[in-house]
Residue frames relative to the residue before (quaternion, step in Angstrom):
aa qw qx qy qz dx dy dz
M 1.0000 0.0000 0.0000 0.0000 0.00 0.00 0.00
V 0.3731 -0.7297 0.5355 0.2038 3.58 -0.99 0.87
R 0.0742 -0.8001 0.5953 0.0025 3.58 -0.95 0.96
I 0.2753 -0.6843 0.6424 0.2081 3.52 -1.28 0.50
R 0.1659 0.8056 -0.5367 0.1883 3.56 -0.45 1.22
F 0.6066 -0.5415 0.4354 0.3863 3.54 -1.36 0.04
Q 0.1198 -0.7179 0.6765 0.1125 3.52 -1.29 0.55
R 0.3305 -0.7809 0.4951 0.1893 3.58 -0.41 1.21
R 0.0278 -0.7699 0.6372 -0.0205 3.53 -0.98 0.96
G 0.5939 0.5965 -0.4090 0.3524 3.58 -1.25 -0.12
T 0.5709 -0.5883 0.4576 0.3442 3.51 -1.31 -0.32
K 0.6985 -0.4265 0.3505 0.4553 3.50 -1.34 0.06
K 0.8429 0.1090 -0.1527 0.5044 3.57 -0.93 1.05
A 0.7390 0.2765 -0.2321 0.5689 3.61 1.24 0.26
P 0.1157 0.8427 -0.5192 0.0830 3.59 0.68 1.04
H 0.0130 0.7154 -0.6937 -0.0834 3.47 -1.39 0.30
H 0.3207 -0.7799 0.5230 0.1240 3.55 -1.15 0.56
R 0.2746 -0.6825 0.6435 0.2116 3.50 -1.26 0.57
I 0.2902 -0.6976 0.6187 0.2154 3.55 -1.15 0.60
V 0.0043 0.8454 -0.5264 0.0908 3.54 -0.36 1.31
V 0.3275 -0.6761 0.6178 0.2323 3.52 -1.37 0.36
T 0.1773 0.7893 -0.5611 0.1753 3.57 -0.65 1.12
D 0.5817 -0.5330 0.4654 0.4011 3.53 -1.33 0.17
Q 0.4851 -0.7058 0.4280 0.2886 3.60 -0.73 0.98
R 0.6251 0.5557 -0.3510 0.4211 3.61 1.14 -0.40
R 0.5928 0.5675 -0.3623 0.4418 3.59 1.23 -0.28
S 0.5656 -0.5959 0.4432 0.3585 3.56 -1.22 0.49
Q 0.7001 -0.4989 0.3195 0.3986 3.54 -1.27 0.38
S 0.7693 0.3695 -0.1980 0.4821 3.60 0.97 -0.75
S 0.4912 0.6845 -0.4261 0.3295 3.60 1.20 0.18
R 0.7658 -0.3652 0.2779 0.4505 3.54 -1.38 -0.07
V 0.2060 -0.7817 0.5807 0.0967 3.56 -1.06 0.82
L 0.5335 -0.6125 0.4750 0.3387 3.56 -1.25 0.41
E 0.7887 -0.1476 0.1295 0.5826 3.58 0.95 -0.88
I 0.3073 -0.6973 0.6128 0.2094 3.55 -1.17 0.66
V 0.1143 -0.8371 0.5345 0.0224 3.59 -0.57 1.16
G 0.8229 -0.0878 0.0363 0.5602 3.61 1.20 0.06
F 0.2511 -0.7436 0.5870 0.1987 3.53 -1.33 -0.19
Y 0.1561 -0.7599 0.6271 0.0705 3.52 -1.36 0.42
D 0.0321 -0.7942 0.6065 -0.0186 3.58 -0.74 1.09
P 0.1724 -0.8342 0.5168 0.0859 3.61 -0.16 1.25
S 0.6021 0.6148 -0.3581 0.3624 3.63 1.17 -0.35
T 0.6380 0.4959 -0.3461 0.4766 3.61 1.19 -0.23
H 0.2488 -0.7541 0.5826 0.1731 3.55 -1.25 0.34
P 0.4785 -0.3126 -0.7809 0.2520 1.66 -0.95 2.27
E 0.6816 -0.4836 0.3541 0.4198 3.56 -1.27 0.37
K 0.3127 -0.7253 0.5778 0.2055 3.56 -1.10 0.71
V 0.0479 0.7780 -0.6227 0.0691 3.55 -0.81 1.06
S 0.0501 0.7718 -0.6320 0.0491 3.55 -0.88 0.96
V 0.0420 0.8014 -0.5906 0.0847 3.56 -0.71 1.11
N 0.3212 -0.6970 0.6037 0.2158 3.56 -1.00 0.85
E 0.2732 -0.8341 0.4606 0.1319 3.53 0.10 1.37
S 0.6420 0.5284 -0.3393 0.4399 3.59 1.00 -0.72
R 0.6654 0.4883 -0.3107 0.4715 3.61 1.02 -0.72
V 0.6131 0.5213 -0.3531 0.4771 3.61 1.06 -0.67
A 0.6545 0.5033 -0.3121 0.4701 3.59 0.92 -0.87
Y 0.6265 0.5303 -0.3364 0.4616 3.61 1.02 -0.76
W 0.6993 0.4686 -0.2893 0.4558 3.59 0.78 -0.96
V 0.6286 0.5150 -0.3394 0.4737 3.60 1.03 -0.71
S 0.6642 0.5066 -0.3100 0.4540 3.60 1.00 -0.77
T 0.6869 0.4534 -0.2889 0.4890 3.59 1.17 -0.47
G 0.6908 -0.5185 0.2658 0.4281 3.58 1.27 0.18
A 0.4415 0.6808 -0.4772 0.3374 3.61 1.20 0.13
Q 0.2951 -0.7411 0.5757 0.1797 3.55 -1.09 0.73
V 0.3593 -0.7234 0.5532 0.2037 3.54 -1.04 0.84
S 0.4495 -0.6846 0.4965 0.2877 3.60 -0.87 0.93
D 0.6614 -0.5275 0.3578 0.3952 3.56 -1.22 0.49
A 0.6689 0.5108 -0.3086 0.4432 3.60 0.90 -0.90
V 0.6704 0.4737 -0.2999 0.4860 3.59 0.93 -0.83
R 0.6180 0.5408 -0.3446 0.4548 3.60 1.00 -0.76
Q 0.6620 0.4986 -0.3083 0.4670 3.61 0.92 -0.87
L 0.6418 0.5183 -0.3220 0.4645 3.59 1.00 -0.79
L 0.6742 0.4943 -0.2988 0.4602 3.59 0.90 -0.90
R 0.6482 0.5002 -0.3169 0.4788 3.59 1.04 -0.74
R 0.6645 0.5194 -0.3049 0.4423 3.56 0.95 -0.90
T 0.7400 0.3610 -0.2215 0.5225 3.58 1.00 -0.76
K 0.3556 -0.7757 0.4521 0.2599 3.57 1.37 0.01
R 0.2525 0.8011 -0.4997 0.2115 3.56 0.98 0.87
V 0.8189 -0.0318 0.1125 0.5619 3.54 0.41 -1.29
A 0.4265 -0.6505 0.5512 0.3019 3.56 -1.10 0.62
A 0.0704 -0.8347 0.5462 -0.0014 3.56 0.13 1.33
K 0.1712 -0.7939 0.5795 0.0668 3.54 -0.46 1.24
S 0.3553 -0.6855 0.5789 0.2620 3.55 -1.15 0.55
A 0.3448 -0.7655 0.5117 0.1825 3.55 -0.79 1.05
C-alpha cells in the first residue's frame, strides 16, 4: 500500500522532515517514489512546503495519508487530505 508520510532528516535535536510518497512496508529511510514537500519545525514560524497537486494526484490514485501528515496539512490548511 502506498502512503504519504514523513521521512526524518537533519541531525540530533535539529530535525526536519521530507513529505514523501512510499510503500508503507519500506523503512523510513529507504527509497521513495516521490518527494512532495518538506516540513521544518525548528524555525519560527515553521517552514512548510507542499506540492499540493502531486498530493492530490497520489490521494486520487489510492495513496493513504499518514495521521501526522494529515494533521500538518489541516493545520496549515494546504490540501483537503481525505483518508481512503
